[in-house]
Structures are given as structure tokens and as C-alpha cells.
N, CA, C and O atoms as a GROMACS GRO file, in nm:
protein
  608
    1UNK      N    1  10.125  15.560  -1.172
    1UNK     CA    2  10.234  15.609  -1.161
    1UNK      C    3  10.356  15.537  -1.242
    1UNK      O    4  10.470  15.580  -1.262
    2UNK      N    5  10.299  15.422  -1.279
    2UNK     CA    6  10.407  15.346  -1.366
    2UNK      C    7  10.444  15.232  -1.314
    2UNK      O    8  10.408  15.211  -1.198
    3UNK      N    9  10.513  15.143  -1.372
    3UNK     CA   10  10.582  15.026  -1.286
    3UNK      C   11  10.709  15.033  -1.256
    3UNK      O   12  10.747  14.928  -1.204
    4UNK      N   13  10.773  15.095  -1.265
    4UNK     CA   14  10.915  15.134  -1.229
    4UNK      C   15  10.912  15.183  -1.079
    4UNK      O   16  10.972  15.110  -1.001
    5UNK      N   17  10.847  15.303  -1.023
    5UNK     CA   18  10.830  15.327  -0.935
    5UNK      C   19  10.774  15.217  -0.823
    5UNK      O   20  10.838  15.190  -0.722
    6UNK      N   21  10.657  15.163  -0.852
    6UNK     CA   22  10.608  15.062  -0.795
    6UNK      C   23  10.727  14.945  -0.730
    6UNK      O   24  10.744  14.912  -0.613
    7UNK      N   25  10.795  14.903  -0.846
    7UNK     CA   26  10.917  14.810  -0.835
    7UNK      C   27  11.035  14.867  -0.742
    7UNK      O   28  11.097  14.798  -0.661
    8UNK      N   29  11.055  14.997  -0.767
    8UNK     CA   30  11.149  15.044  -0.623
    8UNK      C   31  11.073  15.078  -0.487
    8UNK      O   32  11.134  15.094  -0.381
    9UNK      N   33  10.958  15.086  -0.498
    9UNK     CA   34  10.874  15.128  -0.367
    9UNK      C   35  10.869  14.986  -0.296
    9UNK      O   36  10.875  14.974  -0.173
   10UNK      N   37  10.857  14.887  -0.379
   10UNK     CA   38  10.838  14.765  -0.313
   10UNK      C   39  10.955  14.724  -0.263
   10UNK      O   40  10.964  14.702  -0.142
   11UNK      N   41  11.046  14.712  -0.336
   11UNK     CA   42  11.205  14.679  -0.288
   11UNK      C   43  11.261  14.767  -0.172
   11UNK      O   44  11.345  14.728  -0.091
   12UNK      N   45  11.201  14.897  -0.176
   12UNK     CA   46  11.251  14.969  -0.076
   12UNK      C   47  11.190  14.943   0.056
   12UNK      O   48  11.256  14.947   0.160
   13UNK      N   49  11.044  14.913   0.052
   13UNK     CA   50  11.002  14.881   0.160
   13UNK      C   51  11.029  14.750   0.237
   13UNK      O   52  11.026  14.740   0.359
   14UNK      N   53  11.059  14.635   0.138
   14UNK     CA   54  11.114  14.516   0.171
   14UNK      C   55  11.231  14.539   0.262
   14UNK      O   56  11.240  14.508   0.381
   15UNK      N   57  11.328  14.606   0.176
   15UNK     CA   58  11.461  14.646   0.258
   15UNK      C   59  11.474  14.702   0.371
   15UNK      O   60  11.542  14.657   0.463
   16UNK      N   61  11.409  14.808   0.372
   16UNK     CA   62  11.416  14.881   0.492
   16UNK      C   63  11.339  14.817   0.620
   16UNK      O   64  11.383  14.840   0.732
   17UNK      N   65  11.237  14.747   0.605
   17UNK     CA   66  11.139  14.668   0.715
   17UNK      C   67  11.243  14.527   0.733
   17UNK      O   68  11.254  14.464   0.838
   18UNK      N   69  11.302  14.500   0.626
   18UNK     CA   70  11.367  14.357   0.647
   18UNK      C   71  11.501  14.379   0.744
   18UNK      O   72  11.559  14.295   0.813
   19UNK      N   73  11.527  14.510   0.728
   19UNK     CA   74  11.652  14.540   0.801
   19UNK      C   75  11.617  14.565   0.941
   19UNK      O   76  11.688  14.526   1.034
   20UNK      N   77  11.496  14.636   0.957
   20UNK     CA   78  11.462  14.679   1.062
   20UNK      C   79  11.393  14.566   1.181
   20UNK      O   80  11.371  14.585   1.301
   21UNK      N   81  11.371  14.452   1.103
   21UNK     CA   82  11.329  14.338   1.168
   21UNK      C   83  11.436  14.277   1.255
   21UNK      O   84  11.403  14.217   1.357
   22UNK      N   85  11.574  14.292   1.216
   22UNK     CA   86  11.667  14.244   1.273
   22UNK      C   87  11.700  14.311   1.409
   22UNK      O   88  11.774  14.263   1.494
   23UNK      N   89  11.637  14.425   1.417
   23UNK     CA   90  11.681  14.508   1.531
   23UNK      C   91  11.548  14.529   1.633
   23UNK      O   92  11.550  14.615   1.721
   24UNK      N   93  11.423  14.434   1.610
   24UNK     CA   94  11.307  14.427   1.674
   24UNK      C   95  11.360  14.371   1.832
   24UNK      O   96  11.448  14.286   1.834
   25UNK      N   97  11.308  14.416   1.947
   25UNK     CA   98  11.356  14.373   2.057
   25UNK      C   99  11.204  14.333   2.130
   25UNK      O  100  11.197  14.317   2.252
   26UNK      N  101  11.115  14.322   2.064
   26UNK     CA  102  10.962  14.282   2.114
   26UNK      C  103  10.905  14.200   2.009
   26UNK      O  104  10.946  14.192   1.893
   27UNK      N  105  10.777  14.121   2.075
   27UNK     CA  106  10.721  14.040   1.958
   27UNK      C  107  10.627  14.166   1.867
   27UNK      O  108  10.610  14.159   1.745
   28UNK      N  109  10.585  14.254   1.935
   28UNK     CA  110  10.495  14.329   1.885
   28UNK      C  111  10.555  14.413   1.741
   28UNK      O  112  10.501  14.434   1.632
   29UNK      N  113  10.696  14.451   1.797
   29UNK     CA  114  10.775  14.529   1.678
   29UNK      C  115  10.795  14.436   1.555
   29UNK      O  116  10.786  14.470   1.437
   30UNK      N  117  10.832  14.284   1.616
   30UNK     CA  118  10.847  14.203   1.488
   30UNK      C  119  10.743  14.176   1.409
   30UNK      O  120  10.757  14.150   1.290
   31UNK      N  121  10.624  14.181   1.472
   31UNK     CA  122  10.498  14.144   1.398
   31UNK      C  123  10.470  14.276   1.293
   31UNK      O  124  10.414  14.256   1.186
   32UNK      N  125  10.508  14.389   1.326
   32UNK     CA  126  10.470  14.517   1.263
   32UNK      C  127  10.580  14.539   1.143
   32UNK      O  128  10.551  14.592   1.035
   33UNK      N  129  10.704  14.492   1.176
   33UNK     CA  130  10.802  14.484   1.051
   33UNK      C  131  10.766  14.369   0.983
   33UNK      O  132  10.770  14.383   0.861
   34UNK      N  133  10.730  14.254   1.023
   34UNK     CA  134  10.719  14.136   0.912
   34UNK      C  135  10.598  14.171   0.826
   34UNK      O  136  10.584  14.145   0.707
   35UNK      N  137  10.520  14.229   0.898
   35UNK     CA  138  10.371  14.263   0.803
   35UNK      C  139  10.414  14.384   0.703
   35UNK      O  140  10.373  14.369   0.588
   36UNK      N  141  10.478  14.482   0.724
   36UNK     CA  142  10.551  14.559   0.657
   36UNK      C  143  10.625  14.507   0.543
   36UNK      O  144  10.612  14.558   0.431
   37UNK      N  145  10.709  14.400   0.567
   37UNK     CA  146  10.795  14.326   0.471
   37UNK      C  147  10.678  14.261   0.376
   37UNK      O  148  10.688  14.267   0.254
   38UNK      N  149  10.591  14.213   0.426
   38UNK     CA  150  10.474  14.138   0.348
   38UNK      C  151  10.417  14.219   0.248
   38UNK      O  152  10.408  14.190   0.128
   39UNK      N  153  10.374  14.333   0.310
   39UNK     CA  154  10.316  14.462   0.218
   39UNK      C  155  10.393  14.469   0.085
   39UNK      O  156  10.348  14.455  -0.028
   40UNK      N  157  10.526  14.494   0.126
   40UNK     CA  158  10.637  14.539   0.022
   40UNK      C  159  10.633  14.402  -0.091
   40UNK      O  160  10.644  14.425  -0.211
   41UNK      N  161  10.618  14.270  -0.042
   41UNK     CA  162  10.612  14.170  -0.115
   41UNK      C  163  10.514  14.180  -0.207
   41UNK      O  164  10.537  14.167  -0.327
   42UNK      N  165  10.387  14.206  -0.155
   42UNK     CA  166  10.280  14.224  -0.253
   42UNK      C  167  10.307  14.300  -0.384
   42UNK      O  168  10.247  14.286  -0.491
   43UNK      N  169  10.411  14.382  -0.354
   43UNK     CA  170  10.423  14.486  -0.489
   43UNK      C  171  10.504  14.406  -0.573
   43UNK      O  172  10.522  14.459  -0.682
   44UNK      N  173  10.567  14.280  -0.556
   44UNK     CA  174  10.652  14.245  -0.636
   44UNK      C  175  10.601  14.176  -0.764
   44UNK      O  176  10.686  14.145  -0.848
   45UNK      N  177  10.477  14.149  -0.789
   45UNK     CA  178  10.404  14.132  -0.886
   45UNK      C  179  10.453  14.214  -1.053
   45UNK      O  180  10.475  14.177  -1.168
   46UNK      N  181  10.452  14.304  -0.998
   46UNK     CA  182  10.504  14.428  -1.095
   46UNK      C  183  10.642  14.418  -1.183
   46UNK      O  184  10.661  14.432  -1.303
   47UNK      N  185  10.734  14.385  -1.070
   47UNK     CA  186  10.856  14.350  -1.157
   47UNK      C  187  10.845  14.212  -1.225
   47UNK      O  188  10.903  14.197  -1.332
   48UNK      N  189  10.785  14.122  -1.179
   48UNK     CA  190  10.789  14.000  -1.248
   48UNK      C  191  10.710  14.000  -1.379
   48UNK      O  192  10.739  13.918  -1.466
   49UNK      N  193  10.582  14.113  -1.403
   49UNK     CA  194  10.533  14.135  -1.516
   49UNK      C  195  10.611  14.204  -1.609
   49UNK      O  196  10.602  14.183  -1.730
   50UNK      N  197  10.696  14.293  -1.554
   50UNK     CA  198  10.770  14.381  -1.636
   50UNK      C  199  10.882  14.301  -1.716
   50UNK      O  200  10.918  14.327  -1.830
   51UNK      N  201  10.933  14.195  -1.633
   51UNK     CA  202  11.002  14.108  -1.654
   51UNK      C  203  10.982  14.019  -1.795
   51UNK      O  204  11.062  13.991  -1.884
   52UNK      N  205  10.848  13.988  -1.778
   52UNK     CA  206  10.796  13.888  -1.877
   52UNK      C  207  10.760  13.970  -2.018
   52UNK      O  208  10.744  13.914  -2.127
   53UNK      N  209  10.751  14.121  -1.994
   53UNK     CA  210  10.722  14.188  -2.129
   53UNK      C  211  10.869  14.203  -2.215
   53UNK      O  212  10.867  14.210  -2.338
   54UNK      N  213  10.980  14.206  -2.147
   54UNK     CA  214  11.071  14.218  -2.203
   54UNK      C  215  11.141  14.072  -2.257
   54UNK      O  216  11.255  14.071  -2.303
   55UNK      N  217  11.070  13.967  -2.248
   55UNK     CA  218  11.130  13.846  -2.284
   55UNK      C  219  11.023  13.792  -2.426
   55UNK      O  220  10.904  13.811  -2.452
   56UNK      N  221  11.110  13.735  -2.479
   56UNK     CA  222  11.047  13.684  -2.610
   56UNK      C  223  10.958  13.571  -2.560
   56UNK      O  224  10.998  13.503  -2.466
   57UNK      N  225  10.807  13.541  -2.635
   57UNK     CA  226  10.737  13.455  -2.584
   57UNK      C  227  10.776  13.298  -2.602
   57UNK      O  228  10.705  13.205  -2.564
   58UNK      N  229  10.886  13.287  -2.658
   58UNK     CA  230  10.940  13.147  -2.665
   58UNK      C  231  11.055  13.119  -2.536
   58UNK      O  232  11.122  13.016  -2.527
   59UNK      N  233  11.059  13.202  -2.469
   59UNK     CA  234  11.128  13.216  -2.340
   59UNK      C  235  11.073  13.251  -2.227
   59UNK      O  236  11.137  13.225  -2.125
   60UNK      N  237  10.952  13.314  -2.215
   60UNK     CA  238  10.871  13.350  -2.101
   60UNK      C  239  10.857  13.235  -2.018
   60UNK      O  240  10.887  13.244  -1.899
   61UNK      N  241  10.808  13.115  -2.073
   61UNK     CA  242  10.763  13.017  -1.939
   61UNK      C  243  10.884  12.961  -1.898
   61UNK      O  244  10.867  12.926  -1.781
   62UNK      N  245  10.993  12.935  -1.932
   62UNK     CA  246  11.121  12.898  -1.874
   62UNK      C  247  11.172  12.988  -1.794
   62UNK      O  248  11.192  12.954  -1.678
   63UNK      N  249  11.203  13.114  -1.834
   63UNK     CA  250  11.253  13.218  -1.730
   63UNK      C  251  11.174  13.222  -1.610
   63UNK      O  252  11.226  13.187  -1.505
   64UNK      N  253  11.040  13.266  -1.614
   64UNK     CA  254  10.937  13.300  -1.534
   64UNK      C  255  10.941  13.194  -1.450
   64UNK      O  256  10.944  13.228  -1.331
   65UNK      N  257  10.941  13.040  -1.478
   65UNK     CA  258  10.903  12.942  -1.384
   65UNK      C  259  11.040  12.958  -1.321
   65UNK      O  260  11.029  12.951  -1.199
   66UNK      N  261  11.177  12.980  -1.365
   66UNK     CA  262  11.313  12.968  -1.307
   66UNK      C  263  11.293  13.076  -1.172
   66UNK      O  264  11.326  13.042  -1.058
   67UNK      N  265  11.243  13.192  -1.198
   67UNK     CA  266  11.220  13.258  -1.104
   67UNK      C  267  11.148  13.246  -0.997
   67UNK      O  268  11.172  13.319  -0.901
   68UNK      N  269  11.050  13.155  -0.990
   68UNK     CA  270  10.954  13.087  -0.908
   68UNK      C  271  11.056  12.992  -0.821
   68UNK      O  272  11.082  13.007  -0.701
   69UNK      N  273  11.112  12.884  -0.916
   69UNK     CA  274  11.215  12.787  -0.860
   69UNK      C  275  11.323  12.870  -0.755
   69UNK      O  276  11.322  12.822  -0.642
   70UNK      N  277  11.386  12.951  -0.767
   70UNK     CA  278  11.462  13.014  -0.696
   70UNK      C  279  11.391  13.099  -0.573
   70UNK      O  280  11.438  13.110  -0.459
   71UNK      N  281  11.320  13.131  -0.601
   71UNK     CA  282  11.211  13.194  -0.455
   71UNK      C  283  11.189  13.059  -0.387
   71UNK      O  284  11.227  13.066  -0.270
   72UNK      N  285  11.147  12.955  -0.414
   72UNK     CA  286  11.109  12.845  -0.338
   72UNK      C  287  11.254  12.770  -0.295
   72UNK      O  288  11.263  12.701  -0.194
   73UNK      N  289  11.361  12.792  -0.382
   73UNK     CA  290  11.472  12.709  -0.314
   73UNK      C  291  11.524  12.797  -0.205
   73UNK      O  292  11.556  12.743  -0.100
   74UNK      N  293  11.536  12.945  -0.219
   74UNK     CA  294  11.555  13.035  -0.129
   74UNK      C  295  11.458  13.026   0.022
   74UNK      O  296  11.504  13.039   0.136
   75UNK      N  297  11.356  13.007  -0.003
   75UNK     CA  298  11.236  12.990   0.112
   75UNK      C  299  11.300  12.847   0.189
   75UNK      O  300  11.306  12.843   0.312
   76UNK      N  301  11.346  12.733   0.105
   76UNK     CA  302  11.367  12.618   0.186
   76UNK      C  303  11.532  12.629   0.260
   76UNK      O  304  11.549  12.580   0.372
   77UNK      N  305  11.631  12.687   0.198
   77UNK     CA  306  11.718  12.748   0.235
   77UNK      C  307  11.742  12.816   0.390
   77UNK      O  308  11.825  12.794   0.478
   78UNK      N  309  11.619  12.915   0.377
   78UNK     CA  310  11.606  12.988   0.483
   78UNK      C  311  11.550  12.919   0.600
   78UNK      O  312  11.594  12.946   0.712
   79UNK      N  313  11.452  12.829   0.584
   79UNK     CA  314  11.420  12.732   0.677
   79UNK      C  315  11.507  12.619   0.743
   79UNK      O  316  11.513  12.592   0.862
   80UNK      N  317  11.558  12.574   0.661
   80UNK     CA  318  11.671  12.482   0.687
   80UNK      C  319  11.778  12.534   0.780
   80UNK      O  320  11.820  12.468   0.875
   81UNK      N  321  11.822  12.664   0.744
   81UNK     CA  322  11.915  12.735   0.842
   81UNK      C  323  11.850  12.768   0.948
   81UNK      O  324  11.905  12.725   1.049
   82UNK      N  325  11.736  12.836   0.971
   82UNK     CA  326  11.681  12.879   1.060
   82UNK      C  327  11.631  12.780   1.182
   82UNK      O  328  11.601  12.817   1.295
   83UNK      N  329  11.631  12.628   1.126
   83UNK     CA  330  11.608  12.519   1.200
   83UNK      C  331  11.700  12.519   1.323
   83UNK      O  332  11.644  12.465   1.419
   84UNK      N  333  11.814  12.561   1.347
   84UNK     CA  334  11.947  12.564   1.432
   84UNK      C  335  11.864  12.644   1.526
   84UNK      O  336  11.783  12.732   1.496
   85UNK      N  337  11.901  12.597   1.663
   85UNK     CA  338  11.840  12.686   1.792
   85UNK      C  339  11.915  12.794   1.832
   85UNK      O  340  11.895  12.837   1.945
   86UNK      N  341  12.005  12.851   1.754
   86UNK     CA  342  12.056  12.989   1.783
   86UNK      C  343  11.955  13.102   1.770
   86UNK      O  344  11.879  13.132   1.678
   87UNK      N  345  11.977  13.153   1.884
   87UNK     CA  346  11.850  13.264   1.907
   87UNK      C  347  11.913  13.389   1.832
   87UNK      O  348  11.832  13.476   1.800
   88UNK      N  349  12.050  13.410   1.797
   88UNK     CA  350  12.079  13.517   1.734
   88UNK      C  351  12.108  13.494   1.580
   88UNK      O  352  12.152  13.586   1.510
   89UNK      N  353  12.085  13.378   1.537
   89UNK     CA  354  12.107  13.339   1.380
   89UNK      C  355  12.011  13.426   1.304
   89UNK      O  356  12.045  13.497   1.210
   90UNK      N  357  11.865  13.412   1.360
   90UNK     CA  358  11.784  13.486   1.277
   90UNK      C  359  11.796  13.638   1.252
   90UNK      O  360  11.749  13.692   1.152
   91UNK      N  361  11.862  13.703   1.349
   91UNK     CA  362  11.900  13.841   1.321
   91UNK      C  363  12.002  13.849   1.194
   91UNK      O  364  11.970  13.915   1.095
   92UNK      N  365  12.110  13.789   1.202
   92UNK     CA  366  12.194  13.748   1.111
   92UNK      C  367  12.140  13.731   0.985
   92UNK      O  368  12.166  13.802   0.888
   93UNK      N  369  12.051  13.618   0.988
   93UNK     CA  370  11.968  13.600   0.853
   93UNK      C  371  11.896  13.703   0.782
   93UNK      O  372  11.897  13.741   0.665
   94UNK      N  373  11.836  13.736   0.879
   94UNK     CA  374  11.708  13.870   0.811
   94UNK      C  375  11.813  13.963   0.764
   94UNK      O  376  11.788  14.016   0.656
   95UNK      N  377  11.934  13.998   0.825
   95UNK     CA  378  12.006  14.128   0.757
   95UNK      C  379  12.047  14.056   0.610
   95UNK      O  380  12.033  14.126   0.510
   96UNK      N  381  12.092  13.937   0.597
   96UNK     CA  382  12.167  13.885   0.485
   96UNK      C  383  12.052  13.881   0.384
   96UNK      O  384  12.070  13.903   0.264
   97UNK      N  385  11.913  13.849   0.445
   97UNK     CA  386  11.814  13.832   0.323
   97UNK      C  387  11.780  13.969   0.310
   97UNK      O  388  11.690  13.981   0.227
   98UNK      N  389  11.815  14.073   0.356
   98UNK     CA  390  11.800  14.210   0.293
   98UNK      C  391  11.863  14.243   0.190
   98UNK      O  392  11.807  14.328   0.121
   99UNK      N  393  11.958  14.206   0.154
   99UNK     CA  394  12.092  14.247   0.069
   99UNK      C  395  12.010  14.228  -0.077
   99UNK      O  396  12.020  14.320  -0.159
  100UNK      N  397  11.942  14.130  -0.105
  100UNK     CA  398  11.883  14.148  -0.252
  100UNK      C  399  11.778  14.252  -0.283
  100UNK      O  400  11.762  14.306  -0.392
  101UNK      N  401  11.711  14.272  -0.179
  101UNK     CA  402  11.629  14.390  -0.195
  101UNK      C  403  11.698  14.550  -0.208
  101UNK      O  404  11.659  14.645  -0.275
  102UNK      N  405  11.792  14.540  -0.136
  102UNK     CA  406  11.879  14.639  -0.130
  102UNK      C  407  11.952  14.672  -0.260
  102UNK      O  408  11.964  14.789  -0.296
  103UNK      N  409  12.000  14.568  -0.329
  103UNK     CA  410  12.024  14.566  -0.474
  103UNK      C  411  11.921  14.590  -0.558
  103UNK      O  412  11.944  14.635  -0.670
  104UNK      N  413  11.829  14.572  -0.528
  104UNK     CA  414  11.713  14.550  -0.642
  104UNK      C  415  11.663  14.705  -0.623
  104UNK      O  416  11.604  14.760  -0.715
  105UNK      N  417  11.689  14.767  -0.508
  105UNK     CA  418  11.610  14.882  -0.509
  105UNK      C  419  11.740  15.003  -0.591
  105UNK      O  420  11.710  15.113  -0.636
  106UNK      N  421  11.845  14.958  -0.591
  106UNK     CA  422  11.953  15.024  -0.646
  106UNK      C  423  11.933  15.009  -0.834
  106UNK      O  424  11.937  15.095  -0.922
  107UNK      N  425  11.914  14.880  -0.837
  107UNK     CA  426  11.870  14.839  -0.992
  107UNK      C  427  11.766  14.910  -1.042
  107UNK      O  428  11.764  14.949  -1.159
  108UNK      N  429  11.665  14.932  -0.949
  108UNK     CA  430  11.519  14.959  -0.989
  108UNK      C  431  11.547  15.131  -1.003
  108UNK      O  432  11.479  15.199  -1.080
  109UNK      N  433  11.636  15.181  -0.932
  109UNK     CA  434  11.677  15.352  -0.936
  109UNK      C  435  11.742  15.381  -1.063
  109UNK      O  436  11.701  15.472  -1.135
  110UNK      N  437  11.856  15.298  -1.098
  110UNK     CA  438  11.950  15.318  -1.195
  110UNK      C  439  11.954  15.257  -1.325
  110UNK      O  440  12.002  15.318  -1.421
  111UNK      N  441  11.900  15.124  -1.335
  111UNK     CA  442  11.894  15.040  -1.440
  111UNK      C  443  11.777  15.000  -1.502
  111UNK      O  444  11.773  14.995  -1.625
  112UNK      N  445  11.683  14.972  -1.435
  112UNK     CA  446  11.550  14.914  -1.492
  112UNK      C  447  11.454  15.025  -1.542
  112UNK      O  448  11.392  15.110  -1.477
  113UNK      N  449  11.457  15.001  -1.668
  113UNK     CA  450  11.357  15.101  -1.752
  113UNK      C  451  11.209  15.109  -1.729
  113UNK      O  452  11.151  15.006  -1.694
  114UNK      N  453  11.152  15.202  -1.742
  114UNK     CA  454  10.982  15.189  -1.741
  114UNK      C  455  10.938  15.084  -1.818
  114UNK      O  456  11.011  15.042  -1.908
  115UNK      N  457  10.809  15.026  -1.793
  115UNK     CA  458  10.770  14.956  -1.883
  115UNK      C  459  10.712  15.012  -2.015
  115UNK      O  460  10.616  15.088  -2.015
  116UNK      N  461  10.779  14.968  -2.138
  116UNK     CA  462  10.721  15.032  -2.294
  116UNK      C  463  10.566  15.031  -2.308
  116UNK      O  464  10.497  15.113  -2.368
  117UNK      N  465  10.522  14.908  -2.235
  117UNK     CA  466  10.386  14.902  -2.253
  117UNK      C  467  10.317  14.968  -2.163
  117UNK      O  468  10.200  14.990  -2.193
  118UNK      N  469  10.364  15.017  -2.035
  118UNK     CA  470  10.277  15.120  -1.959
  118UNK      C  471  10.303  15.266  -2.036
  118UNK      O  472  10.208  15.345  -2.037
  119UNK      N  473  10.426  15.302  -2.100
  119UNK     CA  474  10.447  15.430  -2.130
  119UNK      C  475  10.328  15.440  -2.261
  119UNK      O  476  10.264  15.541  -2.290
  120UNK      N  477  10.319  15.313  -2.327
  120UNK     CA  478  10.227  15.346  -2.465
  120UNK      C  479  10.088  15.359  -2.408
  120UNK      O  480  10.013  15.436  -2.467
  121UNK      N  481  10.041  15.292  -2.297
  121UNK     CA  482   9.904  15.282  -2.251
  121UNK      C  483   9.882  15.448  -2.202
  121UNK      O  484   9.773  15.506  -2.211
  122UNK      N  485  10.004  15.508  -2.150
  122UNK     CA  486   9.988  15.653  -2.104
  122UNK      C  487  10.012  15.744  -2.214
  122UNK      O  488  10.030  15.861  -2.183
  123UNK      N  489  10.016  15.713  -2.330
  123UNK     CA  490  10.043  15.793  -2.462
  123UNK      C  491  10.167  15.861  -2.451
  123UNK      O  492  10.178  15.982  -2.472
  124UNK      N  493  10.275  15.774  -2.414
  124UNK     CA  494  10.402  15.821  -2.409
  124UNK      C  495  10.483  15.738  -2.526
  124UNK      O  496  10.581  15.675  -2.485
  125UNK      N  497  10.459  15.730  -2.647
  125UNK     CA  498  10.498  15.656  -2.730
  125UNK      C  499  10.662  15.671  -2.753
  125UNK      O  500  10.744  15.579  -2.758
  126UNK      N  501  10.690  15.822  -2.766
  126UNK     CA  502  10.866  15.813  -2.799
  126UNK      C  503  10.929  15.760  -2.681
  126UNK      O  504  11.023  15.684  -2.706
  127UNK      N  505  10.901  15.781  -2.540
  127UNK     CA  506  10.973  15.716  -2.444
  127UNK      C  507  11.002  15.575  -2.463
  127UNK      O  508  11.111  15.519  -2.449
  128UNK      N  509  10.870  15.516  -2.502
  128UNK     CA  510  10.864  15.343  -2.522
  128UNK      C  511  10.940  15.304  -2.646
  128UNK      O  512  10.981  15.189  -2.653
  129UNK      N  513  10.961  15.380  -2.734
  129UNK     CA  514  11.058  15.345  -2.830
  129UNK      C  515  11.196  15.343  -2.819
  129UNK      O  516  11.268  15.257  -2.869
  130UNK      N  517  11.236  15.452  -2.742
  130UNK     CA  518  11.344  15.480  -2.670
  130UNK      C  519  11.389  15.369  -2.587
  130UNK      O  520  11.504  15.330  -2.604
  131UNK      N  521  11.323  15.320  -2.509
  131UNK     CA  522  11.337  15.198  -2.422
  131UNK      C  523  11.358  15.069  -2.509
  131UNK      O  524  11.448  14.990  -2.480
  132UNK      N  525  11.271  15.048  -2.617
  132UNK     CA  526  11.293  14.932  -2.672
  132UNK      C  527  11.412  14.962  -2.785
  132UNK      O  528  11.466  14.866  -2.839
  133UNK      N  529  11.448  15.086  -2.815
  133UNK     CA  530  11.580  15.052  -2.921
  133UNK      C  531  11.708  15.027  -2.826
  133UNK      O  532  11.807  14.967  -2.869
  134UNK      N  533  11.701  15.081  -2.683
  134UNK     CA  534  11.800  15.058  -2.596
  134UNK      C  535  11.831  14.912  -2.583
  134UNK      O  536  11.944  14.863  -2.588
  135UNK      N  537  11.686  14.832  -2.560
  135UNK     CA  538  11.705  14.690  -2.543
  135UNK      C  539  11.739  14.623  -2.677
  135UNK      O  540  11.799  14.515  -2.673
  136UNK      N  541  11.708  14.674  -2.792
  136UNK     CA  542  11.745  14.612  -2.910
  136UNK      C  543  11.897  14.628  -2.953
  136UNK      O  544  11.945  14.562  -3.045
  137UNK      N  545  11.967  14.715  -2.882
  137UNK     CA  546  12.131  14.740  -2.880
  137UNK      C  547  12.180  14.668  -2.801
  137UNK      O  548  12.286  14.611  -2.827
  138UNK      N  549  12.116  14.651  -2.679
  138UNK     CA  550  12.178  14.576  -2.572
  138UNK      C  551  12.164  14.404  -2.592
  138UNK      O  552  12.220  14.319  -2.523
  139UNK      N  553  12.079  14.383  -2.698
  139UNK     CA  554  12.087  14.258  -2.760
  139UNK      C  555  12.161  14.226  -2.883
  139UNK      O  556  12.149  14.116  -2.936
  140UNK      N  557  12.229  14.309  -2.924
  140UNK     CA  558  12.326  14.309  -3.071
  140UNK      C  559  12.233  14.308  -3.168
  140UNK      O  560  12.251  14.226  -3.258
  141UNK      N  561  12.110  14.400  -3.175
  141UNK     CA  562  12.050  14.425  -3.288
  141UNK      C  563  12.054  14.566  -3.329
  141UNK      O  564  12.089  14.648  -3.244
  142UNK      N  565  12.022  14.609  -3.448
  142UNK     CA  566  12.019  14.750  -3.482
  142UNK      C  567  11.902  14.782  -3.484
  142UNK      O  568  11.813  14.741  -3.558
  143UNK      N  569  11.897  14.900  -3.355
  143UNK     CA  570  11.764  14.942  -3.321
  143UNK      C  571  11.699  15.033  -3.450
  143UNK      O  572  11.578  15.051  -3.441
  144UNK      N  573  11.755  15.083  -3.548
  144UNK     CA  574  11.670  15.127  -3.640
  144UNK      C  575  11.599  15.030  -3.739
  144UNK      O  576  11.490  15.034  -3.795
  145UNK      N  577  11.711  14.934  -3.741
  145UNK     CA  578  11.624  14.804  -3.815
  145UNK      C  579  11.514  14.732  -3.775
  145UNK      O  580  11.435  14.682  -3.855
  146UNK      N  581  11.503  14.725  -3.650
  146UNK     CA  582  11.387  14.669  -3.573
  146UNK      C  583  11.261  14.782  -3.545
  146UNK      O  584  11.140  14.755  -3.547
  147UNK      N  585  11.313  14.891  -3.524
  147UNK     CA  586  11.260  14.995  -3.458
  147UNK      C  587  11.234  15.133  -3.571
  147UNK      O  588  11.247  15.247  -3.526
  148UNK      N  589  11.205  15.116  -3.688
  148UNK     CA  590  11.240  15.258  -3.783
  148UNK      C  591  11.157  15.375  -3.720
  148UNK      O  592  11.077  15.367  -3.627
  149UNK      N  593  11.190  15.472  -3.782
  149UNK     CA  594  11.106  15.616  -3.744
  149UNK      C  595  10.977  15.577  -3.776
  149UNK      O  596  10.942  15.503  -3.868
  150UNK      N  597  10.879  15.656  -3.656
  150UNK     CA  598  10.748  15.610  -3.709
  150UNK      C  599  10.676  15.493  -3.689
  150UNK      O  600  10.559  15.471  -3.719
  151UNK      N  601  10.772  15.404  -3.626
  151UNK     CA  602  10.712  15.275  -3.579
  151UNK      C  603  10.571  15.282  -3.489
  151UNK      O  604  10.468  15.217  -3.511
  152UNK      N  605  10.591  15.364  -3.400
  152UNK     CA  606  10.460  15.402  -3.306
  152UNK      C  607  10.394  15.510  -3.355
  152UNK      O  608  10.294  15.553  -3.298
   0.00000   0.00000   0.00000
């Protein structure tokens, strides 16, 4: 189905069930919503791989490690914040933590392109080339110089 729909689906799953978590009134529903959030998190390997495809090899290590470091720091902040004995704080924290997934869902729908590599694997070279030309232009490069007609 492509990487973009998987990205949007994962972000949507995390956002919807993350927000639903804040409204759980029983342990059973809390388990169900958190399980579904975890299911969505399983799909986050796709945007990580797509991100790496758009990075030059010299920057992949630094940028991909930075993503992981921010994930770890975020987890630490959550645990330190929820260490307080306020029973309602977790509901507010879960709602707050759903915001990045909601934003990612919007970005996935309107900004994030399909993976050029996946498009090539699906024998859709013209679409892949169009995405690469847009990326080149966004990076201040002349698209026709980098990807002349008949490149793919």
C-alpha cells in the first residue's frame, strides 16, 4: 500500500487511542487503548526508514540517532512528570502526548511524500522522479540538473 498510508495509519492509531486513553474509566479499557497505541507505535518504523531515504549518507547516522535520543528524553520526561501522586495528571499528560501524533497525522496527509524507493519498486518511476525533483528544489538545487529527463 506504500509507506505514506502506513505512516498516516500509525499516527492516526496513536492519536485516536492516545486521546481515548485519557477518558478511560476502567482498567480493562485502559489496557485496550494502550494496547492499540502500542500497535500504532509498531508502525513507526516506516517513517523512520522513509526519513533515512531522504538523508544523504553522510548525515544518516547523526540524524537517525538524534531521533532516537529525543524519543528517550521524551520517555524520561514522561516518567519524571508522572512520578507525582496526582491522579488526574496522567489524563492531562496523555492528552498532551497525543498532540505530536495528531500533528504527524496532518503532516502525513498533506506534506510527507510517498517514498521514491517504494514508488520505483512499484514500477512508478515518473512519480518517484517528481518527488525527487521537489526535494531537490526545496534544498536549493536545480531539479533538471540533478535529475534530467530520462533519468529513471
